N, C-alpha and C positions, 0 to 999 in steps of 0.2 A: 512487518515480517518479510524477510527476503526469500528468494526462490528456493534456496537450499533448506532453510528452516521449514518452509511450508511442505516441501517434498518429504523431509524427514518425518514430520508429523503425520502426513497422510500414509506414509509407508508403515510406520509403527502402529498406526491405528488399524491398518488392514492385516498386518502379519504378526504383530506383537513385538516384544523386546527381547525375546530369547529364542534364537534360531540355532543353527548348527555350528559346530566348532570350525568347520571349513566353509568358507564363503567363496564361491567362484563368481567373479565380478566381470560383467560385460558392459561396455558403453556401446550404444546402438543408435544409428541415425540412418533411416531409409534402408533397412536391411531385411525387409519382409521376405525376400526370396531366399535368404540363406540362414537366418537366425533359428528357424525351427529345427533344422538338421543339427546345428551346433548344440542348442539347448538339449535336444532329445538324446544326444550322444554322451552327455555328462551324467555319470552314475550318481546314485543317491548316497553312496559310500565311497570315500577316497582314502587310501592308505589306512583302512580300518576305522575311519572316523565318519560320522554322519556329515553330509555336505548339502548345501543349498546353492542354488544359482540365482544371483541377483542381477537383473538387467536394468540398467539406467537408460531409459529411452530419452534421447537428447533432442527434444523438440521435433520429433519426426512427424511428418504429415501423411504417412502411409499406415499400413497395418502392422508395423513392427511390434508394437506393444501387444496387440491382440494375438499375433502368432506366437510370441514369446510366452504369453500366459497359457495358451492352448497346449504348449509343450512342457508346461510345468515350472516355468521360471517365476520367481517373485519379481514383480515389475514395479519400478519407480518411474512413473511417466511424467517427465518434466516438460512443461509447455514451451520452453524457450530453448532454441538451439545455441549452445555456448561453446561447443567443442569437446573433443574426446577427453582432454585433460580435466576440464571442469566436471564432466560426467563421471570420470573415474574417481576424482576426489570425493564426490558425493557418495559413490559406491563404497569407497574405503570407510567413510564416516558411518554409513549404514551398517557395514559389517562389524565395525568396532562397537557400535551402540547396541547391537543385537547379540554380542557375546562371542564373536568369532575369535579364535586363536590364530588361525592361519587364513591368508588370503591368496587366491589364485586369480590371475587375469588371463583372459583369452579374448581374441577379437570375435565380433559377431559376423564377420564376412566369410567364414569358412576356410580361411587360409592357414589356420593352425589345427592340428589334429587333437581332439579331446582325449584320444587314447594315450597321448603323451603326457597328460597331466600328472600321473603318478611319478613320472621321471623327474619333474621339477619339484614336486611337493615332498617326496619321501626324504630327501636330505634335510629339509627343514624340520619335518616331523621327528626325525631321528636325532635332531640337535647337532647335525654336522655343518649346517650353514644357516645364516639368517635370511638370505636372499638368494634365490636360484633363478637363473634365466636360461632359456633355451638358446641355441646358436645354430643358425642355418649353415654357418661355415664349418662347424663341427659335425653337422648332420648333412642335410641336403635341401635343395630348393628346386621347385619346378618352374619358377619364373625365368624368362629369358631376356629381361631388360638389362643390357650390358652396363648402362649408366648406373642403374640401381646397384648392380653387383659391385661396380667400382666404388660407389658411395659407401656401401657397407664396409668395405676394406679400409677406405680412407678414414672414415669416422672412428672405426675401431682402433686404428693406429693412433689417431689424435687423442682419443680417450685414454688409451694405454699410456701415452707419454704424459698427459696431464695428471692422471690419477696415480701413476706409479704402479698400477696393477694391470696385468695383461687382460685385455678384453678383445673378443673376436667378433661380437655382434652387439651393437648398442641399442638396437630398435626392435628386437624380437618381442612379439606381443604375448607369448606364453611365458608366464613368470609365477613364482610362488615366494611367499615371504611370511615372516611373523607379522601378525596384524598390527602390533604396536609400532612397527617401523613406519607405517604410513602416517602415524600421528606425530612422529619425530621430525621427519624430513619436510622442509618447506617446499610445497608444490604450488606453483603459481601459473604455470603455462596453460593456456586454453587448448593448445595442440602440442604435438611432439613431446609429450610428457615423459616418454620412455627414457630419454637421455637425462632429463632433469632428475628423475627418480634414481637412476643408476648412479649418477655423480653424487647425489646427496647421500645415498647409502654407503658408498665407498668412503666419502669424506668423513663420515661419522664412525668409521672404523668397523663397520659390520662385516661379517664374513660373507663374501660373495662367491658364488660358484656358477660355472657355466656347464651345461650338459648338451649333448647333441639334440637337435630339433629339426622338424620338417617345416618348410615353407611351401604351401600348396598353391595351386592356381585358384584364383577366384572363380566361382561357378555361377554367381549371380550378382546383380548390382554393379556398382562401379566405385573405383577408388575415390576417396575424399581428399587425398594428399595433394592433388594438383600436379602441374607440370614439374618435370624433374629439376629444372633450374631453380624455380621458385621454391620447391620443396627443399632443395639443397641449401639455399640461402637461409631460409627460415630455420632449418635444423642447425646450421652453423651458428646462428645467433643464439639459439637456445643453449647449445653446448658451451659456447664462449661465456655467455652471461651467467649460466649456472656455475661454471667452474670459478669465475671471478667472485661470485657471491658466496661460494662455499669455502673460499680460502681460509677464513678464520678457523673453521672446524678442522681442516687438514693440519693447521699449524698447532692446534691445541693437543 
């Protein structure tokens, strides 16, 4: 039995196989200082539908899991650190297996505002879009890293040219989608999965919408993305590799 299968069995044994129609998914690694506030700010009802918060703790060696539980999250505590992409894939699988119709993602570090969840979720619930992502360029950001600001613009331009659809922010962590989409798109990246998911969704012809979003300053912990140059190189490889892999879907 692999890590994911064991984690799924333990999760459903603890929480059951029938949860809420809206699942808010978080991947968390060493976020004990911030995750409590994020989880605590997510309401039990979103867009008129019951919601649950599922936190996939990715091999964290601090109190991230305990803090998330204390604030009401359903916790899937994985003993191995495999990366945000792997943790989110597991979270998507748990959401689908427990009956979710809609999935929302938000980061555990407090850089996205839970109060903005209805803005990304409501167009999906109303049937106006299949996948909605926030955009710091349509909204605002508090970070002052000029290299990251430039990177957001460059990758958005590249993604728009490759996909044929205008995109302003390829890596915003607050997103909402129909749950079934996460089972259709091939997701393989251990990190930087935001671009992989977005490219896959667009390539399969799903309706994608951007709405204004806020990128806040981190108040606790530290970024796991690494140095700007290394992050940019790795992100470029993910974008290029996913675009090449998804070409057959765009042509069909």
